[in-house]
TITOR-416058 format. One line per 4 residues: number of its first residue (from 1); for each residue x, y, z of N, C-alpha, C. Coordinates in Angstrom, 2 decimals. Atoms other than C-alpha are relative to their C-alpha. Example, Ala and Ser with C-alpha at 12.3 -4.5 7.8 and 13.67 -1.06 7.14 Angstrom:
! TITOR-416058
1> 0.89:-1.19:0.00:12.30:-4.50:7.80:0.90:1.20:0.00  -0.82:-1.19:-0.06:13.67:-1.06:7.14:-0.77:1.09:0.73
***
This chain:
! TITOR-416058
1> -0.20:0.82:1.19:25.67:16.15:1.74:-1.36:-0.51:-0.46  1.27:0.47:0.51:22.77:15.24:-0.51:0.16:-1.39:-0.58  -0.01:1.35:0.55:21.85:11.76:-1.61:0.08:0.09:-1.52  -0.05:-0.02:1.46:22.69:10.94:-5.23:-1.39:-0.29:-0.56
5> 1.30:0.26:0.61:19.78:10.89:-7.61:-0.10:-1.47:-0.41  0.25:1.40:0.32:18.23:7.62:-8.76:0.91:-0.49:-1.12  -0.84:0.42:1.11:20.19:7.53:-12.03:1.43:-0.26:0.46  -1.35:0.19:-0.51:23.48:7.95:-10.19:0.11:-1.26:0.83
9> 0.00:1.20:-0.83:22.59:5.22:-7.68:0.01:-1.24:-0.87  0.10:1.18:0.84:21.66:2.77:-10.41:1.16:-0.16:-0.95  -1.16:0.14:0.87:24.77:3.53:-12.47:1.20:-0.55:0.77  -1.06:0.59:-0.82:26.99:2.46:-9.54:-0.20:-1.50:-0.02
13> 0.22:1.41:0.26:27.50:-1.15:-10.42:1.17:-0.86:0.46  -1.16:0.74:-0.46:30.18:-2.70:-8.21:-0.19:-1.50:-0.04  0.26:1.44:-0.04:28.51:-6.12:-8.17:-0.68:-0.51:-1.25  0.62:0.47:1.22:27.27:-6.35:-11.74:-1.51:0.03:0.05
17> 1.46:-0.03:-0.15:23.72:-5.34:-10.81:-0.69:0.78:-1.10  0.61:-0.78:1.07:23.15:-3.29:-13.99:-1.11:-0.75:-0.70  1.04:0.80:0.65:21.22:-6.11:-15.64:-1.19:-0.19:0.92  1.08:0.13:-0.97:19.20:-6.61:-12.48:-0.81:1.29:0.07
21> 0.70:-1.29:0.00:18.37:-2.89:-12.38:-0.86:0.14:-1.24  0.75:-0.07:1.25:17.28:-3.10:-16.01:-1.27:-0.85:0.09  1.16:0.87:-0.14:14.96:-6.01:-15.22:-1.05:0.62:0.94  0.93:-0.67:-0.91:13.43:-4.07:-12.31:-0.67:1.18:-0.69
25> 0.59:-1.10:0.77:12.93:-1.04:-14.56:-1.07:-0.52:-0.95  0.95:0.59:0.95:11.21:-3.27:-17.10:-1.28:-0.43:0.72  1.17:0.40:-0.78:8.88:-4.65:-14.40:-0.86:1.22:0.34  0.72:-1.22:-0.37:7.94:-1.13:-13.24:-0.70:0.60:-1.22
29> 0.59:-0.56:1.22:7.32:0.01:-16.83:-1.12:-0.87:-0.55  0.97:0.93:0.57:5.36:-3.09:-17.83:-1.29:-0.09:0.82  1.16:0.10:-0.89:3.02:-3.20:-14.81:-0.29:1.40:0.53  0.26:-1.43:-0.24:1.46:0.25:-14.61:-0.16:0.35:1.47
33> 0.27:-0.33:-1.41:0.48:0.04:-10.94:1.22:-0.13:0.91  -1.21:0.12:-0.81:3.99:-0.82:-9.71:0.78:1.30:-0.09  -0.72:-1.28:-0.07:5.76:2.35:-8.56:1.50:-0.18:0.08  -1.42:0.17:-0.28:9.12:1.06:-7.36:0.28:-1.47:0.26
37> -0.38:1.39:-0.23:11.01:-2.22:-7.14:1.44:-0.07:0.49  -1.34:0.21:-0.53:14.05:-3.46:-5.26:0.23:-1.49:0.24  -0.42:1.34:-0.40:15.92:-6.74:-4.87:0.93:0.19:1.18  -0.80:-0.13:-1.21:17.44:-7.24:-1.45:0.61:-1.32:0.38
41> -0.69:1.18:-0.49:19.90:-9.66:0.04:-0.69:-0.50:1.27  0.57:0.57:-1.21:19.03:-11.91:2.95:0.22:0.84:1.24  -0.25:-0.87:-1.15:20.53:-9.36:5.32:-0.50:1.43:-0.22  0.71:-1.27:0.16:18.45:-6.49:3.94:0.68:1.07:-0.82
45> -0.69:-0.98:0.83:20.88:-4.77:1.58:-0.60:0.03:-1.40  0.50:-0.14:1.36:19.58:-3.41:-1.73:1.09:-0.46:-0.97  -0.96:0.48:0.99:21.32:-5.33:-4.53:-0.38:0.44:-1.40  0.47:-0.53:1.27:19.27:-3.83:-7.36:-1.24:0.83:0.25
49> 1.17:-0.86:-0.17:16.70:-1.05:-7.70:-0.50:0.48:-1.34  0.53:-0.66:1.18:14.39:0.44:-10.26:0.55:1.41:-0.05  -0.71:-1.28:0.20:15.65:3.71:-11.70:-0.59:1.17:0.76  0.65:-1.12:-0.68:13.19:5.89:-9.79:0.30:0.05:1.50
53> -0.35:0.01:-1.43:14.69:5.04:-6.38:1.36:0.66:0.22  -1.29:-0.54:-0.42:17.41:7.16:-4.80:0.70:-1.06:0.84  -0.74:0.95:-0.85:20.12:5.35:-2.86:-0.68:-0.12:1.36  0.63:0.00:-1.33:18.49:6.37:0.43:-1.34:-0.73:-0.02
57> 1.31:0.66:0.07:15.00:5.27:-0.64:0.14:-1.48:-0.31  -0.23:1.41:0.30:16.31:2.01:-2.11:0.45:-0.78:1.22  -0.48:0.65:-1.22:18.15:1.17:1.08:-1.11:-0.10:1.05  1.10:0.00:-0.98:15.13:2.13:3.20:-1.04:-1.06:-0.37
61> 0.99:0.99:0.43:12.70:0.03:1.13:0.54:-1.41:0.21  -0.61:1.32:-0.21:15.12:-2.92:1.25:-0.02:-0.39:1.48  -0.02:0.29:-1.44:15.46:-2.67:5.04:-1.40:-0.31:0.53  1.38:0.24:-0.44:11.69:-2.44:5.59:-0.49:-1.35:-0.52
65> 0.43:1.28:0.59:11.02:-5.34:3.21:0.66:-1.17:0.71  -0.71:1.05:-0.72:13.67:-7.42:4.97:-0.63:-0.25:1.37  0.64:0.14:-1.31:12.03:-6.74:8.33:-1.32:-0.73:-0.07  1.29:0.67:0.15:8.58:-7.75:7.14:0.19:-1.47:-0.35
69> -0.24:1.39:0.40:9.95:-10.88:5.48:0.50:-0.83:1.18  -0.53:0.69:-1.18:11.84:-11.81:8.64:-1.11:-0.29:1.02  1.12:0.22:-0.92:8.74:-11.35:10.81:-0.90:-1.13:-0.50  0.85:1.05:0.57:6.72:-13.54:8.44:0.67:-1.37:0.14
73> -0.71:1.27:-0.19:9.42:-16.24:8.58:-0.12:-0.48:1.44  0.16:0.36:-1.41:9.18:-16.14:12.37:-1.36:-0.62:0.28  1.34:0.58:-0.15:5.45:-16.83:12.18:-0.01:-1.41:-0.56  -0.04:1.33:0.62:6.07:-19.74:9.82:0.72:-1.02:0.86
77> -0.75:0.91:-0.87:8.67:-21.26:12.13:-0.75:-0.30:1.29  0.65:0.18:-1.30:6.78:-20.69:15.38:-1.25:-0.87:-0.09  1.26:0.73:0.13:3.49:-22.10:14.12:0.11:-1.17:-0.97  -0.24:1.12:0.91:5.06:-24.77:11.90:-0.86:0.12:-1.25
81> 0.85:-0.29:1.16:3.38:-23.16:8.89:0.78:0.01:-1.32  -0.77:0.09:1.23:6.21:-23.57:6.38:0.71:1.30:-0.37  -0.78:-1.13:0.50:8.21:-21.14:4.29:-0.90:1.15:-0.44  0.71:-1.20:0.46:7.16:-17.60:3.41:0.12:0.08:-1.51
85> 0.00:-0.21:1.44:6.16:-17.17:-0.20:-0.08:1.49:-0.32  0.20:-1.42:0.27:4.96:-13.59:-0.09:-0.61:0.67:1.22  0.56:-0.84:-1.05:4.20:-10.84:2.40:-0.62:1.20:-0.68  0.69:-1.16:0.58:1.66:-8.14:1.51:-0.43:0.92:1.13
89> 0.39:-1.01:-0.97:1.19:-4.94:3.48:-0.90:0.99:-0.71  0.93:-0.96:0.59:-1.84:-2.78:2.71:0.09:1.30:0.78  -0.09:-1.34:-0.57:-1.31:0.93:3.35:-1.16:0.83:-0.53  1.07:-0.86:0.50:-3.74:3.81:2.84:0.15:0.27:-1.50
93> -0.22:-0.43:1.37:-2.14:4.78:-0.47:0.90:-0.92:-0.81  -0.89:0.91:0.73:-0.08:1.76:-1.53:-0.08:-1.41:0.58  -0.25:1.36:-0.48:0.66:-1.94:-1.21:1.51:-0.23:-0.05  -1.38:0.46:0.03:4.07:-3.35:-0.31:-0.06:-1.52:-0.12
97> -0.09:1.44:0.22:4.73:-6.84:-1.69:1.46:-0.41:0.19  -1.35:0.55:-0.16:7.76:-8.89:-0.62:-0.09:-1.48:-0.33  0.02:1.38:0.46:8.42:-12.18:-2.41:1.40:-0.60:0.09  -1.27:0.71:-0.02:11.19:-14.69:-1.75:0.47:-0.19:-1.44
101> -0.47:-0.03:1.39:13.43:-14.59:-4.82:1.42:-0.52:-0.12  -1.34:0.53:0.12:16.37:-16.91:-4.90:0.56:-0.35:1.37  -0.64:0.50:-1.21:18.81:-18.11:-2.30:0.22:1.11:1.02  -0.12:-0.98:-1.06:18.13:-15.76:0.60:-0.41:1.40:-0.36
105> 0.37:-1.36:0.39:17.07:-12.73:-1.42:-1.50:0.14:-0.15  1.42:-0.30:0.19:13.71:-11.04:-1.94:-0.17:1.03:-1.09  0.44:-1.04:0.91:11.95:-8.97:-4.55:-1.10:0.75:0.72  1.03:-0.83:-0.65:9.95:-6.07:-3.09:-0.47:1.05:-0.99
109> 0.55:-1.06:0.83:7.61:-3.75:-4.95:-0.99:0.81:0.81  0.99:-0.91:-0.55:5.56:-0.76:-3.92:-0.95:0.32:-1.14  0.98:-0.22:1.07:2.34:-0.47:-5.91:-1.12:0.91:0.48  1.12:-0.89:-0.30:-0.67:1.82:-6.09:-1.05:-0.70:0.86
113> 1.04:0.54:-0.87:-3.52:1.37:-3.61:-1.12:-0.67:-0.78  1.06:0.60:0.82:-5.91:0.52:-6.45:0.54:-1.10:-0.92  -0.61:1.07:0.79:-3.59:-2.17:-7.84:-0.87:-1.25:0.00  0.55:1.35:0.04:-4.91:-5.51:-8.96:1.05:-0.87:0.70
117> -1.02:0.70:-0.79:-3.07:-7.38:-6.19:0.35:-1.36:-0.59  -0.26:1.28:0.65:-3.43:-10.67:-8.04:0.97:0.15:-1.15  -0.90:-0.23:1.12:-1.74:-9.24:-11.11:1.41:0.33:0.47  -1.32:-0.37:-0.52:1.09:-7.68:-9.11:0.71:-1.24:0.53
121> -0.59:1.22:-0.55:1.70:-10.94:-7.24:0.42:-0.96:-1.12  -0.29:0.87:1.15:1.57:-12.90:-10.52:1.24:0.48:-0.74  -1.15:-0.56:0.72:4.03:-10.55:-12.26:1.29:-0.18:0.78  -1.18:0.20:-0.84:6.42:-10.78:-9.32:0.44:-1.46:-0.05
125> -0.31:1.43:0.06:6.22:-14.58:-9.35:0.64:-0.35:-1.33  -0.59:0.25:1.32:6.91:-14.63:-13.09:1.45:0.48:-0.06  -1.36:-0.54:0.03:9.96:-12.43:-12.66:0.95:-0.87:0.81  -0.85:0.85:-0.84:11.32:-14.56:-9.83:0.29:-1.32:-0.70
129> -0.22:1.26:0.71:10.83:-17.74:-11.87:0.93:0.19:-1.19  -0.82:-0.29:1.18:12.44:-16.12:-14.91:1.46:0.22:0.36  -1.37:-0.40:-0.31:15.51:-14.75:-13.19:0.41:-0.31:1.43  -0.26:0.27:-1.41:15.40:-16.12:-9.65:1.38:-0.52:0.30
133> -1.33:0.56:-0.25:18.64:-18.04:-9.96:1.06:1.09:0.02  -0.94:-1.11:0.03:20.39:-14.73:-10.65:-0.22:0.98:1.14  0.33:-0.94:-1.07:18.74:-12.98:-7.70:0.62:-0.39:1.33  -0.54:0.46:-1.27:20.26:-15.08:-4.92:1.30:0.70:0.34
137> -1.23:-0.64:-0.46:22.97:-13.43:-2.85:0.49:-0.73:1.23  -0.52:0.68:-1.18:25.28:-15.07:-0.35:-0.09:0.89:1.23  0.06:-0.73:-1.26:24.95:-14.05:3.28:1.37:0.56:0.33  -1.27:-0.62:-0.38:27.63:-11.63:4.50:0.53:-0.59:1.29
141> -0.41:0.44:-1.32:27.72:-13.19:7.95:0.33:-1.48:0.07  -0.24:1.42:-0.02:28.08:-16.80:6.96:-1.15:-0.80:0.58  1.17:0.70:-0.49:24.67:-17.62:8.39:-0.71:-0.66:-1.16  0.73:0.62:1.08:22.48:-19.97:6.37:-1.04:0.96:-0.57
145> 0.99:-0.86:0.65:20.23:-18.23:3.84:-1.36:-0.20:0.62  1.34:0.06:-0.58:16.82:-17.40:5.22:0.01:-0.17:1.50  -0.10:0.30:-1.41:18.10:-17.89:8.75:-0.11:1.18:0.86
***
């Protein structure tokens, strides 16, 4: 069985994520260095993706972003350093940014290696401030958000 293409994944809208997908597409189109974007729930599920992500890639990016965000939260708790605002991973050919975005959710983007990291971080922050209240997702397990 093959994974559905990106358009098919993004047209599946059981939770009303069509508008969220549109906003992610707009972010990717507006900021040239951003390749892909995903919004994920506190438990690592993709709740919205940019149109260029297949279901498999969207779920994988959401899971990886959730893991990095969770590790960063552990550092903040252990060293009494406060809440995580953003996690940035520098790869040979890309950057992965993960930003807290609403009640337990995150916005993650994959950008080019030559990205202006300040601009990408700024654009992500603007998006979260603009639509952050709509990005929050309740936890499936009943655990407190961010926990």
